[in-house]
N, C-alpha and C positions, 0 to 999 in steps of 0.2 A: 173089515174096513175100519181104519183108525182116524180119529179126528183131533187127538191131542197134538200130534206132530204131522204136519203136512210135508212129507218127504219130497214129493214132487215139486212143491212150491219152493222148498229150501234148495233143491237142485237147480231149479230155474233161476232162483235169486243169485246163487253162487256164480252160475255161468254169466248172468247179466252183469254182475259186479266186475268180473274179470274183463268182460267185453268193454264195459264202460271205462275201466282203467286204461285198457289198451287204446280205446278210442281217444281218450284225453291225451295220451302220449303222442299218438299219431297227429292229432291237431297241433300239439306243441311243435313237433318236428316240421310240419307243413308251414306253420306260421313263422318259425324262426329260420327255416332253411338248414338247420343243423341236425345231424343224426345223433350227435352227442351234446346234450344240453346240461347234463350233470354227470358226475363220476359214475353213478349207478347205471347209466345207459351203456357205458363201455369203459371200465376202469383202466385197462391196459391201453385202449385206444386214446383215452384222454391224456394219459401220461406221454405217449408217443407224439400226439399232435401238439401238445403244449411245448415240447422240446423243439419240434419243427417250427412252431410259431416264433420261438425265440430266435432260431437261426434265420428265419425269413426276415424278421424285423431288423436283426443285426446286419444281414446282407444289404437290405435297403438303405440302412443308415451308413454302412460302409461305402455304398455307391455315392451317397451324398457327400461323404468325407472326401472321396476321390475327386468329385466335382469341385468342392471347395479348394482342394489342393491344386487343381488345374487353374482355378481363378487366381490363387496366390502366385503360381508360377507365371501366369500371363502378366500379372502386375509387375513382377520383378523383371521379366523379359522385356516388357514394354519400356520400362525405365532404362534398361541396358541398351535398348535400341537407340534411345536418345543419347546415351553415353557414347555409343558407337559413332553417331553423327557428329558429336562434339569432337571426338578424337580425329575423325576424318578431316574436319575443318582445321583443327590444330596442325595436323600434318601438312595440309594444304598451305597454311601460313608459314610453316617451317620451310617448306620447299621454296616458297616465294622469298622468304628472308635470306635463304642461302645464296641467292643470286646477287652478284655485285652491281646489278642495275639499281639496287636500293641503296639509299644513303643511310647513315646512322639514324637520322631523324625518321626516315621511313620505317626502319626496323623498330624504333622505339614505339611508333604508333601500332605496328603489328603486335608488339609485346603487350600493349594494353588489352587488345582483344584476347590474346592468349591467357592473360591473367584472369580475365572474366570467365573464360571458358573453364579454366582450372577450378575456379570457385564454384561454377555450376556443376561440375562433376562431383565435387564434395557435397554440394547441396542435394543432388540426386541420391547420393549414397546415404546421407544422413536422414533425409525426409521421406524416402519411399517406404510406405507402410501398407500392411494388409491387416485389417482388424486390430489396429494399434501396434502391430508387431513390425519392428524395423527389419527390412529385408536385405539391404545391401551394405550395411555398416560393419559387417563381420560378426554380428551377434547370432547369426544362424549358421556359423561355420565352426571350424576347429580354432580355438583360441589358446593362448598360453599365458602363464605368469612365471616370473623368475622367483624360484624358491631359495636358491643359494648361488653365490657368485664369488669366486676367488680368482676370476679370470680378468687380468688387467686389460687385455685386448677385448674389451666388452663388445660382444656382437651387436651390430647396428641393423636397423630395418628388418627385424626378425618377422617372418611370415610363415604361417603353416599353410603350405600349398598342396600337401598330399591328402586327398580326400579319404584315402584308405589308412592313413596313419592312426594307430590306436591311441586311446587316452592313456595317461600315465606320466611318469617323470622321465625325462630324457636328459642325459648329461653330456655336455660338450667338453671334451678333455683335450688339452694341448700337451704334446710331448715333443722331445727333441727340439726345444726352443732355441732359436738363434738370436741375433741382435738386429734391432731395427736399423736399417742402413739407408743412406741416400747415394744413389749411383748416377753419375753423369752419363747421359746418353750421347748427346751431340750439342754442339753450339755452332752457330752460323755467323757469317760476316765477321764483324769486329767484336761482337759481344763475347766475353770470356767468362770463365768460371773459376779461374785461378784466384787465390788469395781471397776467397769468399767463404765465410762460415754460414752454414744453414742449420737452424734449429727448428724443430717441429714440435708443436704442442700436442698433448694427448687428445685423441679423438679425431685426428686428421685422417682423411681417407687415403688408403694406399693407392698407388697408381702413378701414371705419368703426368707430369706438370711441365708447362712451357712458360718461361718468363720472356716476354717480348720487350725489347728496348727500342724506343724511337726518340727523336728529338735530341740526340746526344750533342752537347755543346762543348765538349773538350774534357780531357782527363781531369778528374777532380771537380768537375762541374756538376751539371744536372742532366736529367733525362726523364722521359716519360716511361713508366713501367706498367705493363699489363700482364697479369698472371692468368693462364688458362688451365683449369683443373681437368681431372680424368673424365668428368662428365661433360666436358665441352663448355662449361660455364666460365665466363671471363670476369675478372676482377680488375677494374681500372683503378690503379693506385694514384695516378696523376703524376705531376712533375715532382721529382724528389732529388735531393742532393746525393750524389753517388757515394760519398764517404759516410752517409748516415745509415743507421739500421732501418731496414724496410720490413715492416710487418704487414702481412695480408691475412685478414680474418676471413675464414671460409664459411659459407652459408650452411653447409652440412655439419659444421662442428670442427673445432680445431683451428690452427693457424700455422703459418710458415713465416719465419723471420730470416732475412738475408742481412748479413753484416759484411758490407763491401770494404775492400781496401781501395785506396785511391786508383790503383791500376787495374781493378777488377773488371771494369767496363771501359773499352777503348773505342766504341763506336756502336752504331745501330745494328741490331741483329736479334737473335733469340737464343735462349739456353734451355735445353730440354733435359730434365732429370727425372728419376724414378724413385719413389718411396716404396720400400719393400721390407718384408721380414724374411730373413734367410733361415731355412731349416725347420719351419713349423710343420708339424703333422697334427691332423685333427681326427679324433675318433668320436663317433656318436654312438652311445649305447642307451637303452631305455626299455620301453614297454614292448618293443618288438625288434627282431633282428633286421638290421638295415645294411646296405652296402656302404662300408666305411673305408673306401680306398684312401690311402694316405695322400695328403695334400701338402706338398713341399714348396718352399719358396713362395708362400702366399703373398700375393701382390695386389690385393684389393678387389679381385673379381667377386661377383656375387656367387655364393655357393649354395647348392641344394643337396643336402644330405638326408636321405630317408624321409623326404617331404618337409623338412625344416629348411627354410631359405634365409640366408643371413649374409652379412659381410663384416669383416673385422676392421678395426681402425688402429692407427699408430698409438702406442702406449709404452709404458715401462716394460722392460723385459719380464716375461712370465717365467715362473719356475715350472719344471716338468711336473705334470699332474694337476696343475691348476685347472679349474673347471667352472662351468656355469650350468646350473640345472634349471630346466624348464618343465613346468607342470602343464601338460597338454589336456585341455578340456574339450569335450565334444558337445557343442550346442546345436547340433543339427536338428532340424525339425522332423517330427515323425508323423506319418499319416497312417491312421488306423483304417486299413483297407480290407479287413476281413471281419467275420462275425464273432471270432473268438480271440482271446488274449494272445499276444505274440504275433498276430497277423498284421504286421506293420511294414512300412518301408520308410526310409529316412532320406533326407535331402540336405546337403550342406551348401550354403550359398556364401561364397568368399567375399571378403571386403573389396568393394569396387570403388573406393575412394581414390583420390588423386595420388596420395602417398603410396597406397597399396599397389597402384598401377605404375608407380615410378615416374609420374609426370608432374609432380608437385613443384619441381624446381626447373621446369622447362624455361629456357631463356633463348629467345630468338632475336635479342637486341644486338647480337654480333653474328658474324658469318660462321665462326667456328661453333658457337652455341646452337645456331640454327641447323648446321650440318649434323651435329650430334643429336639434336632433337628428332630428326627424321627417323633414326633407328630406334630411339627411345619410344617414340609414339607408335612406331610399327610393332614393337614388342607389346605395348599396351593394347593395341588393337587385337593382337593374337590372344592375349589374356581374356579380353572381353568376349571374343569370338568363342573361345573354349568354354567360358562360363555359360554363354547363351546356348551353345550346343548341348551342354549338360542339362540345362533347363528344358530344352526342347525334347531331348531324349526321355526325360522323366515325364513330361506332359504326354508324349505318345504312349508311354507305358501305362499311365493312369487311364488314358482313353481305352486301352485294351482291358484294363482292370475293370472299368465300368461295364463294358460289354460282357465280360465273364461273370461278374456279379449278377448282372441282369438275367443271364441264362440260368445260373445256379438258383436264384430266387424264384424264377418262373417254374422250374422243375420241382423244386421243393414245395412250392405252393400247390402244384398239382397233386403231389403225394399227400400233403396235409389235407387237401380237399377230399380226396378219396376216403380218408379216415373220418374226418369231422363233418363234412357236409352230407346232407340227405339227398338221395335220388328221388326227385319229386314225383316222377312217373311211377316208380315202384311203390313209393309211400302212398300215393293217391290210390293205387290199387288196394293197398292194405287198409286204407281209411274206408274205402267203399265197402270192403268185406266186413270190417268191424261195424260200420254203420248199419248194414243189413242184419248182422247178428244182433246188434242192440235192439233193433225193431222187432226181430223174431223173438228174442229173449223176453222183451216186454209183453208181447202177445202171449207167449207160453206161460209166463208168470201169472198173467190174468186168468188163463185157463186152469192152471194148477190151483189157484185160489178158489175157483168155482167147484172143483171136484168134491170137497167135503160136503157140499150142500145136497149131494145125492143121498146122503144118509137120512135126510129128512123124509125121504120116500118110505124108508123102513119104519118110521115112527107113525105113519098114518094108519 
């Protein structure tokens, strides 16, 4: 029997120390609810669960981003709903003004409301915001800037209308140029076109014009002149001497001057003529291949080539190869709808102002203007409808995205929980076992400490 080293006590103490350590870890797990509280608990499990946690948090934030995107879309779509209502009212007024049951005074009153409605369309486009971001003024769509221009027929009213058009530099090139010409179409009654020179200023829109003559008081005398443009807008020049030069300034730019001979007009009637460019072909090349069908005898129609919409105006004859270059920039908004980089979707919202919709010069103060306005406003309604449909489609997509993100986050959370969280029932069993072992170990250590005292019996 040895007394210097109590091996039994050391053995009991070692077992009690291990049990106490395990009991402390079990208490920690039960109190925190986590199986892994430190890397030492499960090094690989900690690394895997932290990666899963990052994904879960990313998915939850992506869901919030999608919800914010829906709020933005609903803001824009709600504003366009009002634009739709305004355009419907404008068309209603145009239909009313096109009827001859209205006098010129009546049409002038109708025009006042139309002017205010046009202003409101522009206000909606410029003032509609979400989190200080302008939504409908074109800042969230495809925009352009002119980087170079040797094209005398400078394109007017340029719009980027193709959502799929790529960014980059596009060049509009004119080839096989002809000469700007004025062609007489018809003349009615006693109004004539002979012995009359017509000069056209740069910037005048191509198309068909009608000069109406009323109040004729004799050859070489005076008459009332009214010019109707290709867009149906009327320009009342008033009573003019027939042998004077008559200049009509056009609201869209440019002007037309008539130099009459004494016998040019011989009575009331109308003269219809067409401004055109003969033999022009247009080719568009740039950041992506587009359909560049040749356009000959261009006469002022609005063109849409490869998603770039424009019209040309009267100007000095261009040389073959003269061109204008447009730098197209994508300002579409991007929604981060995934937990990782690159998991985004974008949305372009086009300019919904009056000019972009083509209704900024609506004039219902005359019958011809009101008649032309009906088709113009109908086209604008189609444009707004298309934009709202695009917004609605994106909203529906984001709603499905939110559902999908929720499912992914839920299942990933379940997987992370199996790695990180403690099974309370199993751990309670382990805790109970360790607690009993701790009590037994304490009792056995006390017994082991008492064993060396038996040596005293030998010394008696």
